[in-house]
DRENPALUM-125666 format. One record per atom (N, C-alpha, C): y, z negated, x negated. Coordinates in steps of 0.2 Angstrom, whole numbers, plus 5000, padded with zeros to 4 digits. Atoms other than C-alpha are relative to their C-alpha. Example, Ala and Ser with C-alpha at 12.3 -4.5 7.8 and 13.67 -1.06 7.14 Angstrom:
# DRENPALUM-125666
499450004996;497849614938;500650004996;499450015004;499549644932;500549975004;
This chain:
# DRENPALUM-125666
500750014999;508349585053;499550064997;500449945002;507749765050;500050014992;500049995007;508349755032;499549954997;500550055002;507249595030;499350035000;500749974999;505749695037;499950054994;500049955006;506149835024;499949974994;500150045006;506349715010;499349974999;500650035000;504849615014;499450044999;500649955000;503649755017;500050044994;500049965006;504249855002;499849954994;500350045005;503949704991;499349995000;500750014999;502249674998;499650074998;500349945003;501849864995;500050014993;500050005008;502449854977;499549954997;500550045003;501449704974;499350025001;500749974999;499849784982;499950064994;500149955005;500149934970;499949974993;500150035007;500349824955;499449965000;500650035000;498849724960;499450054999;500549955002;497849884959;500050024993;500049975007;498449924942;499949944994;500050065004;498449744934;499349994998;500650025002;496949694923;500049944997;499950065003;497549534916;499849955005;500250044994;496649394926;500549955002;499550054998;498149274925;500550035005;499649964996;499249404933;499750015007;500349994994;497949444946;500049945004;500050064996;497849264951;500749985003;499350014997;499749254953;500150045006;499949964994;499749404964;499649985006;500450024995;498349344974;500349945004;499750064997;499349184978;500750035003;499449984998;500949284981;500050055006;500049944996;500349434991;499949975008;500050024993;499849335007;500749985003;499350024998;501649265008;500450065002;499649944999;502449435006;499750045006;500349964994;501249515019;500249965007;499850034994;501749375032;500750005002;499250004999;503649395030;500150065005;499849954995;503649565039;499649995007;500450024994;502349495052;500449975005;499650034995;503649385060;500450045003;499649954997;504749525063;499650055005;500449964995;503349625071;499849965006;500150054994;502949475082;500650005005;499450004996;504749475088;500050065004;500049944996;504649655092;499550015005;500550004994;503049635102;500349975006;499850044995;503849505112;500650035004;499449964997;505449615115;499750055004;500349954996;504349755120;499749985007;500250034994;503449645133;500549995005;499550014996;505049595140;500350075003;499749944999;505649775140;499650045006;500449974995;504149835150;499949965006;500050044994;504349695163;499349965000;500650045000;502749595158;500049934998;499850065002;503549435154;499549955003;500450054997;502449345167;499350004997;500749995003;500849415159;500050004993;499950005007;501449385141;499349994996;500650015004;499749315135;499550065001;500549944999;498749465143;500350054996;499749955004;499949585135;499949994993;500150015007;499849505118;499350014998;500849995002;497949505119;499950075000;500249925000;497949695123;500350024993;499749975006;499149725108;499649984994;500450025006;498049615097;499350045000;500649955000;496549725103;500150064996;499849945003;497449875097;500049994992;500050025007;497749785080;499350004997;500750005002;495849755079;499750074999;500349935000;495449935082;500350034993;499749975006;496649985068;499749974994;500350035006;495849855056;499350034999;500749975001;494149935059;500150074997;499849935003;494850105055;500249994992;499850025007;495650025039;499449984996;500650025004;494049945034;499650064998;500449945001;493150115035;500350044994;499649975005;494550195025;500049974993;500050035006;494550065012;499350014997;500649995003;492650085010;499950074997;500049945003;492850265007;500450014993;499650005006;494250234995;499749964994;500350045006;493250104985;499550044997;500549975003;491950224982;500350054994;499749965005;493150324971;500449954995;499750055004;493850164963;500449955004;499650064996;494549994969;500750004999;499349995001;496250024962;500350055004;499849954995;496450174973;500249965007;499950044994;496250054988;500749975000;499450045000;497749944983;500650054999;499449965000;498850094978;500150045006;499949974994;498550184994;500349955006;499850054995;498750025005;500849984998;499350015002;500349984995;500550055002;499649944998;501050154998;500150005007;499950004993;500650145016;500449955003;499650064997;501449975019;500850024999;499349985002;503050045010;500250065005;499949954995;502950205021;500249975007;499950034993;502750105037;500749965001;499350035000;504249995032;500650055001;499449954999;505350145030;500050035006;500049974994;504850225046;500349955005;499750054995;505150055056;500749994999;499250015001;506850035047;500450065003;499749944998;507350215051;500050005008;500050004993;506850195069;500449955003;499650054998;507850035071;500850024999;499349985001;509450115065;500350055005;
């Protein structure tokens, strides 16, 4: 499973980087169709890890509450990411995709190493 996370997240990161570099409209359209799928693949693994974490801390009876708290944390991270992307877009939109793609690959590598 952790290899699938690494593969899926690395593929998503590479596609994000390519998306920032491509200027051909046909290829951009293809990437726009494929990217959501590649970003959803690692999400299933992360959801499984969240549920295992909830079981580990003994909050199985309050699973919905614990998942809501985790989701609030994700929302805070999304707000920070939006501000960061706004700053990056001021120097060029392609840098946003390059930075986020590299960040996705780095996160996948860290998660993969932590699971081994």
